[in-house]
C-alpha positions, 0 to 999 in steps of 0.5 A, spaced: 018 436 257 021 439 250 020 446 248 020 448 241 027 452 239 032 451 233 039 454 233 041 451 226 047 448 229 048 442 225 046 447 218 052 452 221 057 446 222 055 443 215 056 450 212 062 452 215 065 445 213 064 447 206 067 454 206 073 451 208 074 448 201 070 453 197 076 457 194 080 451 191 083 453 184 088 449 180 093 451 174 094 447 168 100 447 165 103 446 158 110 442 156 114 449 157 111 449 164 107 455 163 100 456 166 095 456 160 088 455 164 086 457 172 080 454 174 076 454 180 074 447 183 066 447 184 064 444 190 057 441 192 053 438 197 051 431 196 054 424 195 059 422 189 055 417 186 050 422 184 055 426 180 059 420 177 052 418 175 051 425 171 058 424 168 057 417 166 050 419 163 053 424 158 061 422 157 062 427 152 060 432 156 056 435 150 050 438 153 049 445 156 048 443 163 053 437 163 058 436 169 065 438 169 071 435 172 074 436 177 069 438 182 068 436 189 062 434 193 061 433 201 056 429 205 054 428 212 054 421 213 053 420 221 052 423 227 054 420 234 054 422 241 061 423 244 062 421 251 069 423 252 067 431 251 061 431 256 062 436 261 057 438 267 050 439 265 049 444 270 054 449 267 051 455 264 053 460 259 050 467 261 049 474 258 045 480 260 038 480 256 039 487 252 032 488 252 031 487 259 037 489 264 034 486 270 034 479 266 039 474 264 039 470 258 042 463 260 043 456 257 045 450 260 052 446 258 051 444 250 051 436 249 057 434 245 056 430 238 061 428 232 059 429 225 062 424 220 063 428 214 066 425 207 069 430 202 070 427 195 074 429 190 073 427 183 077 428 177 079 426 170 086 426 171 091 424 176 094 430 176 088 434 177 086 430 183 093 431 186 093 438 185 087 439 189 089 434 194 095 437 196 092 443 197 088 440 203 092 435 206 097 439 209 092 443 213 090 437 217 095 434 222 090 431 223 086 437 226 084 443 224 080 448 228 075 453 226 071 458 231 064 459 230 059 464 233 054 459 234 049 462 239 049 470 237 044 472 242 049 469 248 055 472 244 057 464 244 063 463 240 065 456 240 072 452 237 070 447 233 076 442 231 075 438 224 079 432 224 082 428 218 081 420 219 081 417 213 084 418 205 082 413 200 083 413 192 078 410 187 080 409 180 073 407 176 077 406 169 076 399 168 079 398 161 073 400 157 074 405 152 067 407 152 066 408 159 069 415 162 075 415 167 074 418 174 079 418 179 076 419 186 079 421 193 075 420 199 077 424 205 073 422 211 072 427 217 070 428 224 067 435 226 067 435 233 060 439 234 056 441 240 048 441 240 045 447 244 039 447 248 033 452 249 035 459 251 032 461 258 031 467 262 032 468 269 032 474 274 038 477 277 040 476 284 042 482 288 041 480 295 045 474 298 044 472 306 049 467 309 047 465 316 053 463 321 051 458 327 055 457 333 053 451 337 054 451 344 060 447 347 062 441 343 055 439 340 055 436 333 053 439 327 047 434 326 045 435 333 045 443 333 037 444 332 035 450 336 042 453 336 041 461 335 043 464 329 049 468 331 050 473 325 047 474 318 052 476 313 048 480 307 051 482 301 048 487 296 051 491 290 053 498 291 053 504 286 054 511 286 049 516 282 055 517 278 056 510 276 062 509 281 062 503 285 062 503 292 061 499 299 058 505 303 050 503 303 048 510 305 051 513 299 049 507 294 043 508 289 037 503 290 039 496 288 033 496 283 037 501 279 043 497 279 044 493 272 048 486 272 053 490 267 054 496 272 061 497 275 058 496 282 062 494 288 059 490 294 056 492 300 057 487 306 053 488 312 053 484 319 047 483 323 046 479 329 039 476 330 036 471 334 033 466 329 034 459 330 036 452 326 029 449 325 
């Protein structure tokens, strides 16, 4: 039942989320309102508890590899199905196979899932923390939409909304001069993701038939067995040797030479035949 495939969709969503916040800088000013330091806020993937534990283990930050505040950390915390965005499963995304022009690549409608992601902003001072928070909150009202190339083989670009749900503040300072203070803003986001199934291949339909039946008198359709087919409509693509579309069957090249992305016309033939409904 299950096929082996991997599009790296969840990884792409997480990387894209982190990219939104990986270029935040803050300025530190002196009493004369002059900028004395500009620093980029580091961003890592992982729970805030790990980084706070690292900070508390070396409160003076004297080790060469000590953690420096402020910094940010984000983490995927849950994945849940979203029935409100469910579309018809039989809808397909289709593209011509570049390595075989007589084939189509297709993929059925993706399945909607919500990714819960938490972004934690950790700082020693409230001024540093608010300088970071104020660079983030104005962009979420409460939604920010980014566009990702999710399935390169199909050229499928997807708009992905990121929704800010919650904002909370935690100050770990409890009055003990030994413990180091850490101000933590936690922002809870929902990323409206879509997960895609395997890519399949199929041939290109180049000839279609439509049969027309005319039951005698007032014969109901469910009693029309044996009614002869009065006419059959055949539709095929038409293309001249110079690449121009045509509806003239005698002037068209053979349909086996016509590719799915050619600028072809339509050749419509009406044939009277004597087959019957069976």
